[in-house]
ZAFIMAR-573982 format. One record per atom (N, C-alpha, C): residue in one letter; x, y, z. Coordinates in steps of 0.1 Angstrom, whole numbers, plus 5000, padded with zeros to 4 digits. Layout:
% ZAFIMAR-573982
AXYZ/...
This chain:
% ZAFIMAR-573982
M721110373100/M721410333088/M722110193091/L723110203103/L723810083106/L722310023115/D721610043120/D720909973130/D719909903117/L719509993108/L718409943097/L719309813093/R720409823091/R721209723083/R721509563092/L721509633107/L721609513117/L720109453116/T719209503112/T717909443116/T717709353101/R718209423091/R717709343076/R718609213073/A720109253080/A721009143075/A720608993084/A719608983093/A719508883101/A719408773091/R719608673100/R719308513093/R718008473091/P717408403079/P715808363078/P715408353093/A716008223102/A715208193113/A715008303122/V715808403122/V715608513132/V714208623124/Q714008633113/Q713008633107/Q711808613109/L712008463105/L710608403110/L710008373123/R710908413134/R710508433147/R709808573149/R710408703139/R710008813140/R708408803133/L708408713122/L706908703116/L706108623125/L706508523136/L705808493144/L705008573152/V705608683158/V705408773167/V704408883159/A704708893146/A703208983139/A702308903138/A702608773138/A701308703134/A700208653150/A701308673158/A700608693173/A700108793175/S700708903172/S699809043178/S698809073165/A699109003152/A697509033145/A696508973151/G696608843156/G695608773161/G695008793173/T696008853185/T695308963195/T694909053195/G695309183182/G694709313176/G693209273173/F693409133166/F691409143161/F690809083174/L690909013184/L690308983191/L689909123198/L691009183199/L690509343207/L689609423199/L689409393184/L688609493179/L687309423178/S687409243177/S686109213178/S685509233191/C686109273201/C685609303214/C684709433215/L685509523201/L684809673200/L683709643192/G683909573182/G682309523173/G681509503182/Y681409413192/Y680409333200/Y680009443206/A680709523213/A680309643220/A679209753215/L679909763201/L678809853189/L677609753185/K677609633185/K676509583183/K675609563192/R675909553202/R675009513215/R675509603228/P674909723226/P675209803233/P674609823247/E673509763249/E672509713261/E673609633271/A674509543263/A675509423271/A676509463274/A676809533284/A678209653288/A678909533296/G678209443306/G678909383313/G679409273306/S678909193293/S679509093285/S680709153277/G680309293275/G681309323266/G682509383273/A682509413286/A683709413295/A684409263296/L683209203298/L684209023303/L684908993290/R684408993276/R685108983267/R686509053264/L686509173269/L687909193268/L688609213280/A688109183290/A688809133298/A689908963302/W688708903289/W689408783286/W690808823274/C691008903270/C691708933261/C692908963267/V692908983282/V694509003287/V695408893287/V694808793286/V695508643283/V696608653272/P695608613258/P696308673246/P697508773243/V697008883253/V697908983249/V699008973259/A699208903272/A700308853278/A701308763275/A700308663265/A701408573258/A702108633246/T701608723241/T702208793228/T703608873233/V703108913248/V704109023248/V705208913255/Y704908813258/Y705808713264/Y706608663252/L705808623240/L706608583229/L707608683227/A707008793222/A708008923219/A709508913226/L709108923240/L710308943245/L711208803247/A710908743244/A711708593240/A712608583227/V711608653218/V712208663204/V713608763208/A713208883214/A714209003213/A715608943220/R715008853232/R716408813237/R717508743230/T716808663221/T717508553211/T717908633197/D717808733196/D718208813183/D719808793185/P720608743173/P722108783175/P722408913171/G721909003163/G722209113158/G722309213169/T721309213180/T721409303191/T721909263201/R722809153201/R723209103214/R725009203213/P725209243226/P726709353230/P727809243226/R728209273211/R729909253208/R731009303212/P732009263211/P733709343211/P733609453197/G733909543202/G733809653189/G732709743184/L731709713187/L730409753184/L730009913194/S730709923206/S730910023212/S731510143206/A732710123196/A733610193190/A732710243183/I732210183174/I731510263162/I729810313171/G729510313182/G728310393186/G727210303190/L727310183188/L726210043192/L726809993202/G726610083220/G726810053227/G725609943233/P725809913247/P724609833250/P723009923249/A723110013258/A721810123253/A721210143240/R722210133229/R721710163214/R721410033210/L721809903216/L721509783209/L720209763215/M720009773229/M718309773234/M717409883229/A717809963222/A716810053215/A716909983207/V717609913199/V717309873182/V716409733188/S716409683195/S715709563201/S714209613203/A714209743210/A712809763210/A712109803200/L712709883192/L712309923177/L712109793167/V712909703171/V712409603159/V710909513168/T711109533181/T709609473184/T708509533181/A708909713182/A707409783181/A707309733161/L708009723157/L707509743144/L707209553140/S707609523143/S706909363140/S705709333152/T705109413162/T703809403164/T702909503161/T703709633153/T702409743146/T702109693134/L703009573126/L702709523114/L701909443119/G701909343130/G700709273132/G699409343131/S699609453141/S698209533144/S697809563131/L698109643122/L698109663110/L697109543099/V697909433102/V697409323094/V696009273102/A695809313113/A694709273120/A693609363119/L693709523117/L693109623112/L692509583100/S693409533088/S692809553077/S691909373075/L692209303081/L691509193082/L689809243090/F690109303098/F688809353103/F688009413093/L688409503086/L687709623080/L687109513067/H687509413065/H687909333050/H686609233054/L686209173066/L685409113070/L684109193077/R684409293080/R683009393081/R682209433068/G682909433056/G683109473044/G682709623040/D684009693047/D683909843045/D685209843035/L685709753025/L686709753018/L686209703007/T685709603005/T685609522989/T684009452991/G683209473001/G681809433003/G682109283014/L680709253020/L680709163027/L681209033022/P682508973028/P682608813025/P682108753032/F681908613026/F681508473035/F680208513034/D679608573026/D677808573025/D677508663039/G678308763045/G678108833056/G678008723070/A678908643069/A678908533083/A679608603094/A680608693092/A681008763101/A680008893105/A679208923099/A678809043104/A677709093117/S677408923123/S677108933135/S677808973149/F679108953146/F679809013159/F680909083152/L680909143145/L682109243139/L681209383138/A679909403140/A679109513138/A679309583124/A679009493115/A679009583102/A677909643101/G678509763092/G677309853090/G677409983097/K677809983112/K677910083118/K679710153118/S679910263120/S680910353120/S682010323133/L683010273130/L684210253140/L684710383147/P684610403162/P685310503168/P686410503166/L687310593158/L688710623156/L689510613169/A689210683176/A690210673192/A689910563198/A688410453197/A688810343206/A689510253201/T689710253181/T689910143174/T691410163176/L692310313173/L693810293179/L694110283190/T693510263200/T694110243214/T694110103216/L693110053209/L692909913211/L694209863204/L694509893190/L695509873183/L696709883187/A696609993194/A698510043205/A698309923214/V697709863221/V697909813233/V698909743230/V699409633221/V700009543219/V701409593219/P701709663205/P702809723204/P703709813218/V702709893223/V703309943233/V704009863248/V702609813251/V703309703259/V704309593260/A704509563244/A705609453243/A707109553239/T706909693235/T708109733234/T708609803249/V707609833257/V708109873269/V708609753279/A708009653275/A708609533286/A709909473280/V710109503265/V711509433257/V712709543263/A712409693264/A713009773268/A713409743284/L712509743291/L712909733304/L713609593306/A713009503302/A714009373303/A715909363298/L715809443286/L717209443279/L717809563284/R717509653293/R717909793295/R719509743300/P720409873297/P721809793306/P721909763319/R722709703323/R722909713337/R724409683337/D724909713352/D726309723358/D726809583358/P727809513353/P728309393358/P728909333369/R729209473376/R729609473387/R728709463401/P729209403411/P727709373420/P728009523430/V726709563433/V726509683441/V726809663454/T727509733459/T728509733474/T727809823481/R727109823491/R726809933498/R727309913514/P727810053518/P728310063532/P727610033539/Q728209913547/Q727409843561/Q727609933569/R726510013579/R726310073593/R726509953601/R727009973613/R727009863624/R727709953637/Y727009923644/Y727509953660/Y728409863666/L730109953668/L731109853669/L731609903689/P730809843696/P731409873712/P732509913716/F733909813708/F734709853710/F735609773696/V736309813692/V737309793681/V738809793683/R739509683678/R740809653684/R741609743675/Q742809813680/Q743309913674/Q745309823678/A746009913668/A746909863669/A748009913683/G747010003690/G747910053704/G747209933715/G746009863711/G745809733723/G744209773718/P743709673731/P741709703728/P741609833736/A740309863730/A739710003741/A739309943753/V739510033762/V739310043775/V738410183777/G736910163781/G736310253787/G736310353774/G736110353760/G735910423752/G737410503749/R738710453754/R739610503753/R740710403748/T741710453738/T742610353736/T743810403740/A744910273741/A745910283748/A746810393744/G746810423727/G747710563724/G747110673721/G745810693728/G745310843729/G743810843734/P743010973734/P741910953738/P741110933724/A739710893731/A738910853724/A737910943711/A737810893701/A737610953691/A735511013696/S735511143696/S734211193699/S733211153681/G732011153686/G731011133675/G731210993666/R731910903670/R732310763665/R732510693671/T731810543667/T732310433678/T733410373678/G734610413671/G736010423672/G736810463657/E737810433662/E739010493650/E739510323650/V739810263635/V740310143631/V741810183626/E743010143631/E744410163626/E745010043623/A745610043613/A746209953608/A747709953609/A748409863620/A749809833623/A750509793611/G751809823610/G752409813599/G753509673603/G753909603597/G754809473601/G754409423615/G753009353612/G752409303627/G752209393641/G752509493638/G752109613646/G752809583657/A753809553660/A755109553672/A755309693671/A755709733682/A756109843688/A757709863687/G758309953684/G759709993682/G760110013669/E759209963658/E759209923641/E759410043638/G758810153641/G759110293635/G757810333625/T757010193620/T756110253610/T754810303618/P754410443614/P753110483620/P752210433613/A750910423625/A749610343622/A748510463613/A748610413602/A747210483594/A746010513596/A745510563601/A743910563604/A742910563591/A741910433595/A741010413584/A740110533579/P739710533567/P738710633567/P737410633572/A736610773575/A735710763589/A734410683576/G733310593583/G732610563574/G732810403570/V734210353569/V734610233563/V735110133579/I734310043575/I735009923587/I735809843583/D736709803591/D737809693588/D736809583586/P737509533576/P737109393570/P737109273578/R738009263588/R738309183598/R736709163604/F736209283609/F735209253616/F733709253609/T733709223595/T732709193591/T732909073583/S731209023580/S731308893575/S731108913560/P731408763556/P731508823538/P730408833531/S730408893518/S729308933513/S728408833508/L727208873509/L726208773502/L726308753490/T726408863483/T726308823467/T727808733464/D729008763468/D729808683469/D730008513471/K728908503482/K728708363486/K727608313474/A726908413468/A725908333457/A726608323446/D727608393442/D728308403430/D729008253430/D729708243442/D730708123444/D730007983446/D728608013450/D728007883450/D727007823441/K727307933431/K726407873420/K726907763412/G725807693407/G726307553396/G725107513394/P725107373388/P724107313383/P723307243394/G724207223407/G723507163414/G722407203424/D722707353421/D721707453429/D719907413428/T719207403437/T718307363434/T717407483431/P716407503422/P715907663420/P714507683431/A714707773437/A713807793447/A712507823446/G711607813454/G710007793450/G709307693449/L709807593448/L709107473445/L708307403456/P708407433472/P707507403480/P706107453483/W706407613477/W705507703475/W704707693460/A705007623452/A704407603437/A703707473442/V704007413449/V703307253450/V702007283460/A702107393469/A700907443477/A700107493469/L701107593460/L699507693451/L698607573446/V699507503437/V698607373428/V698007313436/A697707263447/A697007193460/A696207283462/A696207433463/A695107493468/A694107543458/G694707543443/G694207573435/G693007453428/L693707313432/L692707243429/L691707193442/T692207233451/T691207183462/T689707293462/A690107403460/A689407553454/A688207493443/Q688807433434/Q688007403422/Q686907273427/A687707203431/A686907073437/A685607133448/Y686207213456/Y685107243468/Y683907343457/A684007423446/A683207473439/A682507403431/G683207223428/G682207193419/G681007103430/R681307123443/R680107063451/R678607143446/T678507293444/T677807353436/T677607373423/P677207333416/P677507383399/P676707493401/P677507643394/P677007783394/P675807773383/T675007873383/T674107843376/T673608023372/P673508063360/P673507993349/P675007933348/A674707833333/A676007803329/A677407903330/F678307843331/F679607933330/F680207933316/T680108063309/T681108063294/T682008203295/F682308223284/F683308343285/F682508483282/T681108483280/T680808563280/T679608593295/T679308503300/T679108523313/T679008403324/V679708503334/V680308413343/V679508463357/P678808353360/P678008363376/P678908393386/T677808433395/T678508493406/T678908353414/G678508243413/G679308123419/G680608073412/A680808163400/A682108083394/A683508153400/G683208233408/G684508333414/G685408203415/L685008093426/L685608023430/L686707923421/F685807873409/F686407823396/F687707893393/L687308033392/L688608123384/L689608123392/L689408123404/L690408183415/L691208033415/G690507913417/G691507773416/G692007753405/W691607823389/W692507823378/W693807873380/L693608013385/L694508083383/L695508043394/L695307983405/L696107903415/L696907813409/T696307703401/T696807613397/T697807643386/A697607743377/A698407823370/A699507863371/V699507963382/V700708003387/V701307923394/G700807773401/G701807713407/G702507643399/L701807563387/L702707513375/L703707603370/V703807733365/V704607793362/V705707813371/L705707803384/L706707803397/L707207683400/A706507583397/A707007453399/A707907423387/A707707473379/A708407383364/A710107393369/P710607513372/P712007533373/P712607403381/G711907373394/G712207263400/G712107133398/L711007153391/L710506983385/L711706963372/T712107073365/T713007013354/T714607013358/H714707063371/H716307043380/H715806863383/L715106853390/L714806703394/L714906613384/C714306663370/C714306543358/C715606533356/G716606653356/G718006653355/G718806523364/R718106543377/R718706433389/R718306343384/L717306283379/L717006153381/L717506073367/L717806173357/L718606113346/L719906073349/Q720206123360/Q722006073364/Q721905953377/C720505893377/C720705813389/C721405643383/A721705623391/A722005483390/A723105473379/R724405503383/R725605493379/R725305533362/P725505673359/P724905693345/P726405693337/G726105673324/G726905683314/G727105833310/A728105833301/A728405993295/A727306043286/L726306013284/L724806053276/L724206093286/R723806023292/R723006043305/R723506183316/L725006143316/L725306233325/L725306403319/L725806383307/L725806553300/L724406543297/A723606493297/A721906553295/A721106563304/G722006513318/G721206563331/G722006683337/R723606683337/R723706813341/R723306923332/G722806903317/G722707043309/G721307043315/L720506933320/L719206993324/L719207103335/M719907033347/M720107093358/M720707253357/A721507263348/A722107383346/A720907473336/E720007433330/E719007523324/E717607513329/A717907433342/A716307453346/A715707563347/T716107663354/T715407813353/T715207883338/R715907843332/R715307913317/R714507823310/I714607723312/I713407623303/I712107603307/G712407583324/G711407563334/G710207643331/R710507793332/R709207863331/R708507843319/P709207883305/P708007873296/P707507743294/L707907613299/L707507503304/L706307463306/G706607563317/G705707583328/G704307643324/I704207733317/I703307813306/I702707733299/L703607643292/L703107583279/L702307433291/C702407383299/C701907303309/C700507343314/A700407473319/A699607543323/A698307573314/V698707593299/V698007663289/V697407523283/T698207403282/T697507283280/T696607233292/A696607243302/A695507233314/A694507283313/A694507433309/A693207523307/A692907473298/G693507443284/G692907413274/G691807303271/Y692507193282/Y691807043284/Y690507083292/A690507213301/A689507233312/A688307313301/V689007403294/V688207473285/V687207363274/T687707253270/T687307183260/T686207133270/T686607043278/T685306993287/T684407103292/L684807233292/L683607353295/L682607303285/Y683107333271/Y682407343261/Y681907233250/D681807083262/D681706943254/D680406923250/S679207043256/S677507003253/S677107063240/P676307043232/P676107083220/P675507243224/G674907253233/G674507413236/G675307523234/R676807503239/R677907573241/R678807543229/P678607553216/P679807553208/P680807623209/F682107573204/F683507663205/F683307763189/G683107893195/G683007943184/G684308033176/P684308103168/P685308103160/P686408233167/L685708333175/L686708383183/L687508303196/S686408243202/S687308123211/S688508063206/A688308003195/A688907913186/A690508003185/L690208133180/L691308213179/L692408233186/G691208293200/G692208263213/G693008143218/A692508043216/A692907943219/A694207913212/L694307953198/L695107903190/L696308023193/V696008153195/V696908243198/V697708213212/V697108143222/V697708173234/V698508013236/A698107943227/A698607773230/A700007783216/G699607853208/G700707913195/G701907963203/C701608083212/C702608163216/C703308103226/A702807983234/A703407953243/A704207853239/F704107733229/F705007663222/F706007733214/A705407843210/A706607913202/A707707983211/T707007993224/T708108093233/T708807973240/L708807843239/L709607733242/L710107713234/L710307723221/L711107673211/L712007813210/T711807943215/T712508013210/T713508043223/V713207983235/V714107983247/V715207853243/A714707753238/A715407633235/A716607673226/V716007793215/V717207863207/V718107933216/E718008003222/E718108103234/E719508013240/T718907873248/T719807783254/T720707723247/R720607703236/R721707623223/R722507713225/Q722307873219/Q723507963220/Q724107993231/G723508013243/G724307993254/G725307903260/R725407763254/R725907673257/R726907663242/A726807773233/A727507733221/A729407733225/E729807803234/E731207793239/E731507623244/T730507573253/T730807473262/T730707333245/T729607343239/T729807243225/T731007243220/D731607373216/D732707383208/D734007333219/A734007363230/A734907283236/A735107143241/L733607073240/L733506913240/L733906873222/L733906923216/L734006913206/L735406923199/R736107003206/R737907043204/R738306943213/L737406883224/L738306743230/L737906603224/G737406623214/G737106503207/G735906413207/A734906483218/A733606423219/A732706453204/P732206283199/P731506273190/P730506373188/A729906423181/A728806523175/A727506423178/T727706313176/T726406213178/T726206213195/V726906193201/V726806223215/V726106363219/L726206453214/L725806553216/L724406583211/R724206533200/R722706533192/R722006433205/G722606303206/G722106233216/G721406283230/A722506353235/A722106463247/A721006513248/A720906613238/A720006693234/A718306593235/A718606503225/A717106443224/A716706353235/L717806323245/L717706283257/L717306383266/R717706473265/R716506583272/R715006613269/A715106633258/A713706653254/A712906523254/V713306403254/V712406303256/V712106273274/A713106283278/A713206293295/A712006423298/L711806533293/L711306643299/L709806613291/L709406513280/L707906493274/L707606363285/A708506303290/A708006183297/A707706223314/F708206333318/F708106353330/F706906453328/F706806563323/F705606653324/F704406653317/A704406533305/A703006493302/A702206433313/P702606333317/P701406263328/P701106363337/L702306443342/L701906553353/L700606653348/T700906713334/T700406813328/T698706763330/L698706573324/L697606543320/L696806503332/A697806463340/A696606453359/A696306563364/I697106693363/I696306813368/I695106893360/A695206843348/A694106863340/A692806823338/A693106703344/A692006613350/A691406653362/L692206653373/L691506703383/L690906823381/A691506913371/A691007063373/A689707063365/A689506973357/A688406953348/A687106913352/F687506783365/F686406683373/F685406743375/P685406903384/P684406913390/P683507003374/L683807003367/L683207073357/L682206973349/S682706853349/S682106753342/S681006683350/R680906733360/R680206653370/R678706713369/
């Protein structure tokens, strides 16, 4: 009952984000059911039906990514002091988040099933004069197992992804025992000579015994030397932990890793598309017919999209550095440091949005001819993917705002005007738009150039 109250007592903005997840799940479920209708209508075209189903992986991934972003920003399922005492620990809150995601996506799947049955004429007759009967297999019975399996894809995948991403983790770093061969170890009685120490025989089956001498190890003080436990190495002979180094060195000045590899992937993808454009594939490339010569095109698109996603955090960090160039004032310094600190969190959704925009430009170029119109299902798929990418970016922006709430409160207590904070947020948005918009358009034009020849 308490879990239900936490879910129902959410703010309207949280409920709106959950409705967005349900809407995305409805669109994706309708696309999956339309693939089933196409397979029932044309059983002889099994290859085209399988290809349509393979294209649905993109909206499914976009919907799951949106559901994961919404689950992370849900304030009702965030661990807070005192909740563990009433039975709402991290594991229970993770289960609540997974349950909310399952309910939202299941609601969307039910809406998709209702709309699919309505357009088929199974509920109140054929609407729109039977315009949708050609690709929804109107008049043919739907297999129950296939329908339920397709409708369960998005809820199951989204719930599992949220449960894995929000599972409880131990905040303490994992320390593993270090095993090293020490040919000689300095002891209290003096250095080891020939495997024996000055204070006694060498230990058999070990590399040596480490003894701590009290009071500087001087003889005659009467303090007995205590032997270290077996398997524990004297910290004087070990290097500092890599985890501690990483924690100490973390900060806004650290550049996200992977930018050179991402640039190489984008260059490789554009090169593959340009090379494939020398011999255009025949027949024409569509969503239902992919000729054998179009494999290089698809590989180039995939490499370019992955490169954009991996390069976006580093480019966001670079954008923050550029904002602080040439003797910045308080506004530019605050905006630039904020971008550098949030580069990894904002960069990935921004890179996905740039990749979707570039792919959309290429698809628009592909379907620019009158003989290949942009059908309703293609438009629905593009709307679902683009809407999920944009909604995910806005959701991550809300998460980022929640993450720096303490910093904002501290600045307000120190006397910083609220207009300066709003101006810094607006400056960050304008800087990202001015940096990524020309870059995305340039990559989209280069990716679509082989298709326009």
